[in-house]
C-alpha positions as CSV (number, residue, x, y, z in Angstrom):
1,M,25.8,12.4,-4.3
2,E,28.7,10.1,-4.9
3,P,28.7,8.3,-8.3
4,N,28.4,4.9,-6.6
5,E,25.6,6.0,-4.2
6,R,22.2,4.8,-5.0
7,D,19.5,7.4,-5.5
8,G,16.4,5.6,-4.2
9,A,14.8,4.4,-1.0
10,A,16.5,1.4,0.8
11,V,13.5,-0.9,0.1
12,R,14.8,-4.4,-0.4
13,F,11.5,-6.4,-0.7
14,P,8.8,-5.5,-3.2
15,P,5.8,-4.3,-1.1
16,P,3.2,-6.0,-3.4
17,L,4.8,-9.3,-2.5
18,V,4.1,-8.6,1.2
19,Y,0.4,-8.2,0.4
20,L,0.5,-11.4,-1.7
21,L,2.1,-13.3,1.1
22,A,-0.7,-12.1,3.4
23,V,-3.3,-13.4,1.0
24,I,-1.6,-16.8,1.0
25,A,-1.1,-16.9,4.8
26,G,-4.7,-15.9,5.4
27,G,-5.9,-18.6,3.0
28,L,-3.7,-21.2,4.6
29,L,-4.8,-20.2,8.1
30,H,-8.4,-20.3,7.1
31,A,-8.2,-23.6,5.3
32,F,-5.8,-25.6,7.5
33,V,-5.5,-24.1,11.0
34,V,-8.7,-22.3,12.2
35,P,-11.4,-21.1,9.9
36,M,-12.5,-17.6,10.6
37,P,-15.6,-17.1,8.5
38,L,-17.3,-13.7,8.3
39,P,-21.0,-14.1,9.3
40,I,-22.2,-11.6,6.7
41,A,-25.1,-12.2,4.2
42,T,-23.8,-13.1,0.8
43,S,-25.3,-10.0,-0.9
44,V,-23.7,-7.7,1.7
45,R,-20.4,-9.5,1.5
46,V,-20.3,-9.3,-2.3
47,G,-21.3,-5.7,-2.3
48,G,-18.7,-4.8,0.4
49,A,-16.0,-6.7,-1.5
50,A,-16.9,-5.0,-4.7
51,V,-16.7,-1.5,-3.1
52,A,-13.4,-2.2,-1.3
53,I,-11.8,-3.7,-4.5
54,A,-13.0,-0.9,-6.7
55,L,-11.7,1.7,-4.3
56,G,-8.4,-0.2,-4.0
57,L,-8.0,-0.4,-7.8
58,A,-8.8,3.3,-8.1
59,M,-6.1,4.2,-5.6
60,V,-3.5,2.0,-7.2
61,A,-4.4,3.1,-10.7
62,G,-4.5,6.7,-9.8
63,A,-1.0,6.5,-8.2
64,I,0.5,4.6,-11.1
65,G,-1.1,7.0,-13.6
66,L,0.6,9.9,-11.8
67,F,3.9,8.2,-11.8
68,R,3.6,7.6,-15.6
69,R,2.5,11.1,-16.3
70,T,5.5,12.5,-14.4
71,G,7.9,10.0,-16.0
72,Q,8.7,8.3,-12.7
73,D,9.1,4.7,-11.8
74,P,6.7,3.5,-9.1
75,K,9.3,1.0,-7.7
76,P,10.3,2.5,-4.3
77,W,14.0,1.7,-4.7
78,K,14.2,3.8,-7.9
79,S,15.1,7.4,-8.0
80,T,12.3,10.0,-7.3
81,P,12.9,13.1,-9.4
82,E,10.0,15.0,-7.9
83,I,7.4,14.9,-5.1
84,I,4.0,14.0,-6.4
85,S,1.4,15.8,-4.4
86,S,-1.7,15.9,-6.7
87,G,-4.5,13.4,-7.4
88,V,-4.6,10.5,-4.9
89,Y,-1.4,11.9,-3.3
90,K,-3.5,14.8,-1.9
91,I,-5.3,12.3,0.4
92,S,-2.6,9.8,1.2
93,R,1.2,9.8,1.1
94,N,1.0,6.1,0.3
95,P,-2.0,5.5,-2.0
96,M,-0.6,2.3,-3.4
97,Y,-0.3,0.8,0.0
98,V,-3.8,2.0,0.9
99,G,-5.1,0.6,-2.4
100,M,-3.4,-2.7,-1.8
101,S,-4.9,-2.8,1.7
102,L,-8.3,-2.2,0.3
103,L,-7.8,-5.0,-2.3
104,L,-6.8,-7.3,0.5
105,A,-9.8,-6.3,2.6
106,G,-12.1,-6.8,-0.4
107,I,-10.7,-10.3,-1.1
108,G,-11.1,-11.2,2.6
109,I,-14.7,-9.9,2.6
110,G,-15.5,-11.6,-0.7
111,W,-14.1,-14.9,0.4
112,A,-15.6,-14.5,3.9
113,N,-12.1,-15.0,5.3
114,G,-11.7,-13.1,8.5
115,W,-8.0,-13.9,8.6
116,L,-7.3,-11.5,5.8
117,L,-8.9,-8.7,7.8
118,V,-7.1,-9.7,11.0
119,L,-3.8,-9.8,9.1
120,L,-4.2,-6.1,8.0
121,P,-2.7,-4.4,11.1
122,P,0.4,-6.6,11.3
123,L,0.7,-6.2,7.5
124,W,0.7,-2.4,7.9
125,F,3.5,-2.7,10.5
126,V,5.5,-4.9,8.1
127,I,5.0,-2.4,5.3
128,Y,6.0,0.5,7.5
129,R,9.2,-1.4,8.6
130,T,10.2,-2.7,5.2
131,A,9.2,0.2,2.9
132,I,7.5,3.3,4.3
133,R,10.2,4.3,6.8
134,H,12.9,3.9,4.2
135,E,10.9,5.8,1.6
136,E,10.3,8.7,4.0
137,A,13.9,8.9,5.1
138,Y,15.0,9.0,1.5
139,L,12.5,11.7,0.5
140,E,13.5,13.8,3.6
141,R,17.2,13.5,2.6
142,K,16.5,14.3,-1.0
143,F,13.8,17.0,-0.8
144,G,14.2,18.4,2.7
145,D,11.7,21.0,3.7
146,R,9.6,20.5,0.6
147,Y,8.9,16.9,1.6
148,L,8.5,17.8,5.3
149,D,5.8,20.4,4.3
150,Y,4.1,17.7,2.2
151,K,4.4,15.2,5.1
152,R,2.8,17.7,7.5
153,S,-0.1,18.4,5.1
154,V,-1.0,14.9,4.0
155,R,-1.5,11.8,6.3
156,R,0.5,8.7,5.8
157,W,-2.6,6.5,5.2
158,I,-5.8,8.5,4.8
């Protein structure tokens, strides 16, 4: 690697901001354009929201904990000194994105805002285009067959 070459994925926009923008867009669409309420009983809605949020927090916290234990920075544009393939990374190559998606779904369910659920598939496309594809290309260049083996054994989402 040349001294001036960056060692990190070419991610230019922080992925958590994409999720935050989706929450804002879903809230604005629901409030000012066309409401999309979820016809779910309050107790079921609150329970579903609590489960989704708890699972999302567990995924994100598990991933961040592994980054800290291995001395890595979770920011995708920072250098990755090693592939993490334990903990939540055994079930998803992108547990932070899965976790943030579960948080977004939990917020949508809790607020009875269907827009937040409708926005999830386009959000995944945006996250793929702005982050995941750059991260995967970087990891393939840096780790080669080790990353390709991991990629074959663990799904991108779940």
